N, CA, C and O atoms as a printed pandas DataFrame, in Angstrom:
     atom_number atom_name residue_name chain_id  residue_number  x_coord  y_coord  z_coord
0              1         N          MET        A               1    1.152   -0.962   -0.086
1              2        CA          MET        A               1   -0.200    0.126    0.053
2              3         C          MET        A               1    0.856    1.288   -0.460
3              4         O          MET        A               1    2.042    1.125   -0.171
4              5         N          LYS        A               2    0.504    2.329   -1.129
5              6        CA          LYS        A               2    1.480    3.044   -1.140
6              7         C          LYS        A               2    1.161    4.336   -0.575
7              8         O          LYS        A               2    0.109    4.772   -1.043
8              9         N          ASN        A               3    1.964    5.448    0.663
9             10        CA          ASN        A               3    1.576    6.469    0.832
10            11         C          ASN        A               3    1.253    7.416   -0.677
11            12         O          ASN        A               3    1.817    7.789   -1.706
12            13         N          PRO        A               4   -0.289    7.493    0.153
13            14        CA          PRO        A               4   -0.769    8.589   -0.889
14            15         C          PRO        A               4   -0.607   10.373   -0.513
15            16         O          PRO        A               4   -0.772   11.347   -1.247
16            17         N          TYR        A               5   -0.401   10.322    0.252
17            18        CA          TYR        A               5    0.015   11.231    0.811
18            19         C          TYR        A               5    1.817   12.400    0.432
19            20         O          TYR        A               5    2.979   12.010    0.538
20            21         N          PRO        A               6    1.419   13.487    0.104
21            22        CA          PRO        A               6    3.261   14.571   -0.313
22            23         C          PRO        A               6    3.924   14.081    0.456
23            24         O          PRO        A               6    3.557   13.837    1.606
24            25         N          LYS        A               7    5.320   13.767   -0.120
25            26        CA          LYS        A               7    6.568   13.451    0.545
26            27         C          LYS        A               7    7.710   14.800    0.812
27            28         O          LYS        A               7    8.033   15.282   -0.274
28            29         N          GLU        A               8    8.046   15.153    1.413
29            30        CA          GLU        A               8    8.737   16.311    1.517
30            31         C          GLU        A               8   10.244   16.019    1.364
31            32         O          GLU        A               8   10.111   14.806    1.204
32            33         N          SER        A               9   11.667   16.223    1.287
33            34        CA          SER        A               9   12.798   15.547    1.596
34            35         C          SER        A               9   13.003   15.931    2.473
35            36         O          SER        A               9   12.818   17.061    2.922
36            37         N          GLY        A              10   13.602   14.701    3.056
37            38        CA          GLY        A              10   13.926   14.424    4.240
38            39         C          GLY        A              10   12.989   12.977    4.816
39            40         O          GLY        A              10   13.301   12.291    5.789
40            41         N          PHE        A              11   12.053   12.810    4.115
41            42        CA          PHE        A              11   10.608   12.536    4.807
42            43         C          PHE        A              11   11.046   10.776    5.471
43            44         O          PHE        A              11   10.348   10.524    6.454
44            45         N          GLN        A              12   11.934    9.726    5.136
45            46        CA          GLN        A              12   12.036    8.814    5.414
46            47         C          GLN        A              12   12.817    8.919    6.390
47            48         O          GLN        A              12   12.658    8.072    7.269
48            49         N          LYS        A              13   13.791    9.842    6.575
49            50        CA          LYS        A              13   14.809   10.266    7.764
50            51         C          LYS        A              13   13.444   10.127    9.248
51            52         O          LYS        A              13   13.151    9.257   10.068
52            53         N          ARG        A              14   12.945   11.537    8.918
53            54        CA          ARG        A              14   11.749   11.911    9.734
54            55         C          ARG        A              14   11.468   10.721    9.812
55            56         O          ARG        A              14   12.296   10.198   10.557
56            57         N          MET        A              15   10.685    9.934    9.418
57            58        CA          MET        A              15    9.286    8.920    9.847
58            59         C          MET        A              15   10.758    7.471   10.443
59            60         O          MET        A              15   10.694    6.905   11.534
60            61         N          ASN        A              16   11.500    7.296    9.755
61            62        CA          ASN        A              16   12.336    6.619   11.091
62            63         C          ASN        A              16   12.369    6.821   12.327
63            64         O          ASN        A              16   11.938    6.113   13.237
64            65         N          TYR        A              17   13.058    8.121   12.366
65            66        CA          TYR        A              17   13.325    8.901   13.672
66            67         C          TYR        A              17   12.566    8.767   14.745
67            68         O          TYR        A              17   12.902    8.545   15.908
68            69         N          ALA        A              18   10.511    9.060   13.826
69            70        CA          ALA        A              18    9.596    8.972   14.587
70            71         C          ALA        A              18    9.149    8.250   15.413
71            72         O          ALA        A              18    8.742    8.435   16.560
72            73         N          LYS        A              19    9.278    7.018   14.496
73            74        CA          LYS        A              19    9.184    5.467   14.862
74            75         C          LYS        A              19   10.273    4.644   15.815
75            76         O          LYS        A              19    9.856    3.906   16.708
76            77         N          ARG        A              20   11.855    4.839   15.540
77            78        CA          ARG        A              20   12.120    4.539   16.699
78            79         C          ARG        A              20   12.139    4.987   18.133
79            80         O          ARG        A              20   12.378    4.238   19.080
80            81         N          ALA        A              21   11.799    6.589   18.236
81            82        CA          ALA        A              21   11.385    7.179   19.178
82            83         C          ALA        A              21    9.973    6.894   19.994
83            84         O          ALA        A              21    9.798    6.863   21.212
84            85         N          LEU        A              22    8.949    6.678   18.833
85            86        CA          LEU        A              22    7.649    5.652   19.620
86            87         C          LEU        A              22    7.985    4.138   20.151
87            88         O          LEU        A              22    7.920    3.555   21.234
88            89         N          ILE        A              23    8.319    3.861   19.020
89            90        CA          ILE        A              23    8.781    2.436   19.978
90            91         C          ILE        A              23   10.083    2.294   21.167
91            92         O          ILE        A              23   10.183    1.170   21.658
92            93         N          ARG        A              24   10.966    3.229   21.602
93            94        CA          ARG        A              24   11.291    3.597   22.805
94            95         C          ARG        A              24   10.872    4.266   24.283
95            96         O          ARG        A              24   11.257    4.424   25.441
96            97         N          TYR        A              25    9.829    4.524   23.380
97            98        CA          TYR        A              25    8.701    5.170   24.259
98            99         C          TYR        A              25    8.299    4.490   25.189
99           100         O          TYR        A              25    8.621    4.309   26.363
100          101         N          GLY        A              26    7.356    4.043   24.334
101          102        CA          GLY        A              26    7.071    2.422   24.974
102          103         C          GLY        A              26    7.434    1.869   25.551
103          104         O          GLY        A              26    6.861    1.228   26.431
104          105         N          ASP        A              27    8.592    1.896   25.272
105          106        CA          ASP        A              27    9.561    0.089   25.868
106          107         C          ASP        A              27   10.079    1.151   27.469
107          108         O          ASP        A              27   10.370    0.731   28.590
108          109         N          ASP        A              28   10.030    2.375   27.030
109          110        CA          ASP        A              28   10.923    2.806   28.954
110          111         C          ASP        A              28   10.106    3.976   28.489
111          112         O          ASP        A              28    9.722    4.347   27.380
112          113         N          SER        A              29    9.914    4.628   30.241
113          114        CA          SER        A              29    8.912    5.736   30.128
114          115         C          SER        A              29    9.600    6.798   30.956
115          116         O          SER        A              29    9.102    7.784   31.500
116          117         N          SER        A              30   10.838    6.386   30.931
117          118        CA          SER        A              30   11.971    7.673   31.426
118          119         C          SER        A              30   12.438    8.051   29.720
119          120         O          SER        A              30   13.053    9.103   29.542
120          121         N          TYR        A              31   12.211    7.415   28.861
121          122        CA          TYR        A              31   12.721    8.524   27.683
122          123         C          TYR        A              31   11.726    9.898   27.548
123          124         O          TYR        A              31   10.577   10.185   27.884
124          125         N          ASP        A              32   12.243   10.208   27.230
125          126        CA          ASP        A              32   11.544   11.360   27.042
126          127         C          ASP        A              32   11.494   12.035   25.106
127          128         O          ASP        A              32   12.289   12.516   24.298
128          129         N          ILE        A              33    9.956   11.637   25.168
129          130        CA          ILE        A              33    9.555   11.975   23.573
130          131         C          ILE        A              33    9.078   13.306   22.979
131          132         O          ILE        A              33    8.741   13.536   21.818
132          133         N          PHE        A              34    9.125   14.164   24.076
133          134        CA          PHE        A              34    8.334   15.851   24.190
134          135         C          PHE        A              34    9.487   16.141   23.967
135          136         O          PHE        A              34   10.139   16.503   24.947
136          137         N          THR        A              35   10.228   16.096   22.529
137          138        CA          THR        A              35   11.303   17.118   22.454
138          139         C          THR        A              35   10.842   17.520   20.653
139          140         O          THR        A              35   10.093   16.899   19.899
140          141         N          ARG        A              36   11.669   18.841   20.404
141          142        CA          ARG        A              36   11.927   19.563   19.466
142          143         C          ARG        A              36   12.051   18.706   18.082
143          144         O          ARG        A              36   11.153   18.655   17.241
144          145         N          ALA        A              37   13.280   18.057   17.984
145          146        CA          ALA        A              37   13.149   16.693   17.397
146          147         C          ALA        A              37   12.264   16.044   17.031
147          148         O          ALA        A              37   12.045   15.810   15.842
148          149         N          PHE        A              38   11.696   15.698   17.826
149          150        CA          PHE        A              38   10.202   14.631   17.931
150          151         C          PHE        A              38    9.563   15.508   16.640
151          152         O          PHE        A              38    9.495   15.217   15.446
152          153         N          ASP        A              39    9.040   16.934   17.523
153          154        CA          ASP        A              39    7.966   17.022   16.848
154          155         C          ASP        A              39    8.251   18.033   15.355
155          156         O          ASP        A              39    7.389   18.578   14.665
156          157         N          GLU        A              40    9.633   18.046   15.183
157          158        CA          GLU        A              40    9.961   18.663   14.343
158          159         C          GLU        A              40    9.691   16.723   12.647
159          160         O          GLU        A              40    9.653   16.951   11.438
160          161         N          CYS        A              41    9.636   15.988   12.951
161          162        CA          CYS        A              41    9.071   15.083   12.788
162          163         C          CYS        A              41    7.687   14.790   11.772
163          164         O          CYS        A              41    7.503   13.786   11.084
164          165         N          PHE        A              42    7.018   15.679   11.871
165          166        CA          PHE        A              42    5.283   16.052   12.439
166          167         C          PHE        A              42    5.720   16.986   11.487
167          168         O          PHE        A              42    5.702   16.223   10.521
168          169         N          GLU        A              43    6.241   18.458   10.849
169          170        CA          GLU        A              43    6.397   19.465   10.832
170          171         C          GLU        A              43    6.762   20.140    8.965
171          172         O          GLU        A              43    5.924   20.875    8.441
172          173         N          ASN        A              44    7.605   19.886    8.472
173          174        CA          ASN        A              44    7.796   19.820    7.417
174          175         C          ASN        A              44    6.929   19.255    5.878
175          176         O          ASN        A              44    7.213   18.719    4.807
176          177         N          HIS        A              45    5.424   19.916    6.793
177          178        CA          HIS        A              45    4.672   19.760    5.443
178          179         C          HIS        A              45    4.249   18.674    5.041
179          180         O          HIS        A              45    3.451   18.638    4.105
180          181         N          ASP        A              46    4.726   17.451    5.712
181          182        CA          ASP        A              46    4.582   15.631    5.329
182          183         C          ASP        A              46    4.029   15.535    6.488
183          184         O          ASP        A              46    3.632   14.434    6.869
184          185         N          GLY        A              47    3.908   16.526    7.180
185          186        CA          GLY        A              47    3.640   15.051    8.519
186          187         C          GLY        A              47    1.976   14.285    8.109
187          188         O          GLY        A              47    1.662   13.873    9.225
188          189         N          GLU        A              48    1.087   13.988    7.394
189          190        CA          GLU        A              48   -0.249   13.596    7.565
190          191         C          GLU        A              48    0.275   12.119    6.279
191          192         O          GLU        A              48   -0.484   11.243    5.864
192          193         N          ALA        A              49    2.123   12.339    5.845
193          194        CA          ALA        A              49    2.500   11.132    5.386
194          195         C          ALA        A              49    3.144   10.822    5.986
195          196         O          ALA        A              49    3.555    9.694    5.716
196          197         N          VAL        A              50    3.678   11.408    7.074
197          198        CA          VAL        A              50    4.657   10.596    8.457
198          199         C          VAL        A              50    3.594    9.596    8.824
199          200         O          VAL        A              50    3.631    8.398    8.544
200          201         N          VAL        A              51    2.288   10.456    9.729
201          202        CA          VAL        A              51    1.976    9.683   10.257
202          203         C          VAL        A              51    0.808    8.637    9.384
203          204         O          VAL        A              51   -0.001    8.315   10.254
204          205         N          PHE        A              52    0.406    8.010    8.108
205          206        CA          PHE        A              52    0.205    7.485    7.618
206          207         C          PHE        A              52    1.539    6.470    7.477
207          208         O          PHE        A              52    1.112    5.322    7.350
208          209         N          ALA        A              53    2.831    6.496    7.458
209          210        CA          ALA        A              53    4.070    5.566    7.399
210          211         C          ALA        A              53    3.403    5.158    8.394
211          212         O          ALA        A              53    2.767    4.104    8.397
212          213         N          LEU        A              54    3.494    6.060    9.468
213          214        CA          LEU        A              54    3.948    5.043   11.537
214          215         C          LEU        A              54    3.054    4.249   11.530
215          216         O          LEU        A              54    3.386    3.064   11.569
216          217         N          MET        A              55    1.554    4.596   11.475
217          218        CA          MET        A              55    0.699    3.647   11.694
218          219         C          MET        A              55    0.305    2.669   10.082
219          220         O          MET        A              55   -0.187    1.555   10.258
220          221         N          LYS        A              56    0.506    3.064    8.843
221          222        CA          LYS        A              56    1.146    1.176    8.121
222          223         C          LYS        A              56    1.881    0.363    9.316
223          224         O          LYS        A              56    1.388   -0.670    9.768
224          225         N          ALA        A              57    2.503    0.642    9.560
225          226        CA          ALA        A              57    4.349   -0.020   10.005
226          227         C          ALA        A              57    3.326   -0.606   11.276
227          228         O          ALA        A              57    3.139   -1.820   11.361
228          229         N          ALA        A              58    2.721    0.286   12.190
229          230        CA          ALA        A              58    1.902   -0.452   13.132
230          231         C          ALA        A              58    1.001   -1.232   12.758
231          232         O          ALA        A              58    1.147   -2.322   13.312
232          233         N          LYS        A              59    0.181   -1.206   12.118
233          234        CA          LYS        A              59   -0.531   -2.405   11.501
234          235         C          LYS        A              59    0.140   -3.553   10.935
235          236         O          LYS        A              59    0.046   -4.743   11.232
236          237         N          LYS        A              60    0.862   -2.944   10.030
237          238        CA          LYS        A              60    2.022   -4.605    9.842
238          239         C          LYS        A              60    2.090   -5.180   10.716
239          240         O          LYS        A              60    1.645   -6.327   10.744
240          241         N          GLU        A              61    2.886   -4.395   12.153
241          242        CA          GLU        A              61    4.538   -4.647   13.139
242          243         C          GLU        A              61    2.846   -5.595   13.815
243          244         O          GLU        A              61    3.013   -6.807   13.672
244          245         N          ARG        A              62    1.712   -5.332   14.320
245          246        CA          ARG        A              62    0.541   -6.106   14.569
246          247         C          ARG        A              62    0.085   -7.451   13.798
247          248         O          ARG        A              62   -0.099   -8.447   14.497
248          249         N          GLN        A              63   -0.096   -7.539   12.508
249          250        CA          GLN        A              63   -0.195   -8.241   11.496
250          251         C          GLN        A              63    0.665   -9.373   11.903
251          252         O          GLN        A              63    0.131  -10.470   12.068
252          253         N          GLU        A              64    1.984   -9.225   12.090
253          254        CA          GLU        A              64    2.771  -10.012   12.566
254          255         C          GLU        A              64    3.327  -11.147   13.725
255          256         O          GLU        A              64    3.851  -12.257   13.626
256          257         N          GLY        A              65    2.842  -10.078   15.138
257          258        CA          GLY        A              65    2.431  -10.706   16.679
258          259         C          GLY        A              65    3.046   -9.968   17.242
259          260         O          GLY        A              65    3.147  -10.102   18.461
260          261         N          ARG        A              66    3.749   -8.815   16.520
261          262        CA          ARG        A              66    4.857   -8.101   17.668
262          263         C          ARG        A              66    3.346   -6.129   17.477
263          264         O          ARG        A              66    2.398   -5.755   16.787
264          265         N          SER        A              67    4.326   -5.578   18.810
265          266        CA          SER        A              67    2.845   -4.554   19.127
266          267         C          SER        A              67    3.811   -3.378   19.199
267          268         O          SER        A              67    3.196   -2.345   19.464
268          269         N          GLN        A              68    5.064   -3.202   19.056
269          270        CA          GLN        A              68    5.898   -1.945   19.577
270          271         C          GLN        A              68    5.497   -0.915   19.280
271          272         O          GLN        A              68    5.021   -0.461   20.321
272          273         N          LEU        A              69    5.364   -0.180   18.469
273          274        CA          LEU        A              69    4.861    0.721   17.644
274          275         C          LEU        A              69    3.698    1.073   18.091
275          276         O          LEU        A              69    3.429    2.081   18.745
276          277         N          HIS        A              70    2.869    0.084   17.673
277          278        CA          HIS        A              70    1.363    0.344   18.315
278          279         C          HIS        A              70    1.182    0.488   20.160
279          280         O          HIS        A              70    0.136    0.859   20.693
280          281         N          GLU        A              71    2.124    0.200   20.722
281          282        CA          GLU        A              71    2.395    0.049   22.314
282          283         C          GLU        A              71    2.679    1.721   22.694
283          284         O          GLU        A              71    2.115    2.406   23.547
284          285         N          GLY        A              72    3.952    2.161   21.567
285          286        CA          GLY        A              72    4.695    3.047   21.656
286          287         C          GLY        A              72    3.775    4.409   21.561
287          288         O          GLY        A              72    3.860    5.373   22.323
288          289         N          ILE        A              73    2.600    4.218   20.108
289          290        CA          ILE        A              73    1.897    5.054   19.641
290          291         C          ILE        A              73    0.612    5.365   21.090
291          292         O          ILE        A              73    0.042    6.382   21.486
292          293         N          GLN        A              74    0.592    4.144   21.458
293          294        CA          GLN        A              74   -0.909    4.129   22.218
294          295         C          GLN        A              74   -0.510    4.684   23.488
295          296         O          GLN        A              74   -1.308    5.057   24.348
296          297         N          LYS        A              75    0.850    4.732   23.591
297          298        CA          LYS        A              75    1.772    5.523   25.274
298          299         C          LYS        A              75    1.270    6.950   24.799
299          300         O          LYS        A              75    0.446    7.647   25.390
300          301         N          TYR        A              76    1.913    7.241   23.642
301          302        CA          TYR        A              76    2.349    9.136   23.475
302          303         C          TYR        A              76    0.354    9.458   23.307
303          304         O          TYR        A              76    0.544   10.386   24.094
304          305         N          PHE        A              77   -0.296    9.484   23.188
305          306        CA          PHE        A              77   -1.747    9.480   23.207
306          307         C          PHE        A              77   -2.603    8.965   24.753
307          308         O          PHE        A              77   -3.719    8.446   24.734
308          309         N          GLY        A              78   -1.906    9.206   25.874
309          310        CA          GLY        A              78   -2.164    8.613   27.202
310          311         C          GLY        A              78   -2.856    7.410   27.288
311          312         O          GLY        A              78   -3.693    7.369   28.190
312          313         N          GLY        A              79   -2.735    6.427   26.599
313          314        CA          GLY        A              79   -3.475    5.366   26.278
314          315         C          GLY        A              79   -4.731    5.178   25.649
315          316         O          GLY        A              79   -5.419    4.189   25.901
316          317         N          ARG        A              80   -5.103    6.115   24.793
317          318        CA          ARG        A              80   -6.017    6.206   24.098
318          319         C          ARG        A              80   -5.671    5.959   23.147
319          320         O          ARG        A              80   -4.505    6.216   22.848
320          321         N          GLY        A              81   -6.470    5.394   22.316
321          322        CA          GLY        A              81   -6.217    5.177   20.280
322          323         C          GLY        A              81   -5.871    6.927   19.543
323          324         O          GLY        A              81   -6.755    7.784   19.534
324          325         N          PRO        A              82   -4.803    7.121   19.118
325          326        CA          PRO        A              82   -4.469    8.476   17.969
326          327         C          PRO        A              82   -5.873    8.582   16.860
327          328         O          PRO        A              82   -5.877    8.019   15.766
328          329         N          GLU        A              83   -7.129    9.484   17.437
329          330        CA          GLU        A              83   -7.875    9.077   16.602
330          331         C          GLU        A              83   -7.960    9.913   15.130
331          332         O          GLU        A              83   -8.842    9.695   14.299
332          333         N          LEU        A              84   -6.292   11.448   14.875
333          334        CA          LEU        A              84   -6.686   12.152   13.568
334          335         C          LEU        A              84   -6.209   11.096   12.901
335          336         O          LEU        A              84   -6.597   10.552   11.868
336          337         N          TRP        A              85   -4.556   10.688   14.244
337          338        CA          TRP        A              85   -4.089    9.391   13.231
338          339         C          TRP        A              85   -4.442    8.515   12.581
339          340         O          TRP        A              85   -3.686    8.275   11.639
340          341         N          ASP        A              86   -5.442    7.791   12.680
341          342        CA          ASP        A              86   -7.009    6.784   12.332
342          343         C          ASP        A              86   -7.600    7.918   11.620
343          344         O          ASP        A              86   -8.201    7.485   10.637
344          345         N          GLU        A              87   -7.651    8.777   11.681
345          346        CA          GLU        A              87   -8.017    8.838   10.820
346          347         C          GLU        A              87   -7.579    9.822    9.204
347          348         O          GLU        A              87   -8.216   10.031    8.172
348          349         N          VAL        A              88   -6.299   10.196    9.638
349          350        CA          VAL        A              88   -5.140   10.646    8.242
350          351         C          VAL        A              88   -5.217    9.179    7.982
351          352         O          VAL        A              88   -5.418    8.998    6.781
352          353         N          PHE        A              89   -5.129    8.005    8.686
353          354        CA          PHE        A              89   -4.709    6.642    7.821
354          355         C          PHE        A              89   -5.496    5.678    6.969
355          356         O          PHE        A              89   -5.087    5.005    6.024
356          357         N          GLN        A              90   -6.802    5.750    7.527
357          358        CA          GLN        A              90   -8.410    5.756    6.904
358          359         C          GLN        A              90   -8.324    5.974    5.930
359          360         O          GLN        A              90   -8.268    5.140    5.025
360          361         N          ASN        A              91   -8.275    7.575    5.772
361          362        CA          ASN        A              91   -8.697    8.654    4.390
362          363         C          ASN        A              91   -7.587    7.919    3.464
363          364         O          ASN        A              91   -7.941    7.424    2.394
364          365         N          GLY        A              92   -5.988    7.847    3.974
365          366        CA          GLY        A              92   -5.106    7.875    2.982
366          367         C          GLY        A              92   -5.956    6.039    2.016
367          368         O          GLY        A              92   -6.264    5.792    0.850
368          369         N          GLN        A              93   -6.001    5.341    3.129
369          370        CA          GLN        A              93   -6.137    3.807    2.371
370          371         C          GLN        A              93   -7.089    4.854    1.136
371          372         O          GLN        A              93   -6.384    5.366    0.267
372          373         N          GLN        A              94   -8.541    5.136    1.075
373          374        CA          GLN        A              94   -9.679    5.378    0.297
374          375         C          GLN        A              94   -8.607    5.540   -0.354
375          376         O          GLN        A              94   -8.340    4.625   -1.134
376          377         N          ALA        A              95   -7.744    6.578   -0.291
377          378        CA          ALA        A              95   -7.777    8.049   -2.067
378          379         C          ALA        A              95   -6.722    6.991   -2.021
379          380         O          ALA        A              95   -5.913    7.612   -1.331
380          381         N          LEU        A              96   -6.109    5.770   -2.270
381          382        CA          LEU        A              96   -6.000    4.722   -3.121
382          383         C          LEU        A              96   -6.430    3.708   -3.211
383          384         O          LEU        A              96   -5.787    2.670   -3.056
384          385         N          PHE        A              97   -8.327    3.831   -3.644
385          386        CA          PHE        A              97   -8.856    2.726   -4.519
386          387         C          PHE        A              97   -9.816    4.140   -5.729
387          388         O          PHE        A              97  -10.473    3.774   -6.704
């Protein structure tokens, strides 16, 4: 499933950084994810593309029986599902058809 949102230069680097940070935050409560570097992952006019990629990776991970990224995302949002991220992911999937 291809990411339907426009991407800017450095997209993959920002997405990978956000993914690693969320996984680490899920594993270690003392890890400070609330940093400028993490925020910047979503601020280069391609935040929806980053969110779509993270949600896609979390979905794939769960299908493979793992849940590190999903747990980190849930923890980041205070134990609730990230409704806006779900919406971005669902809208992106619909845009593919």
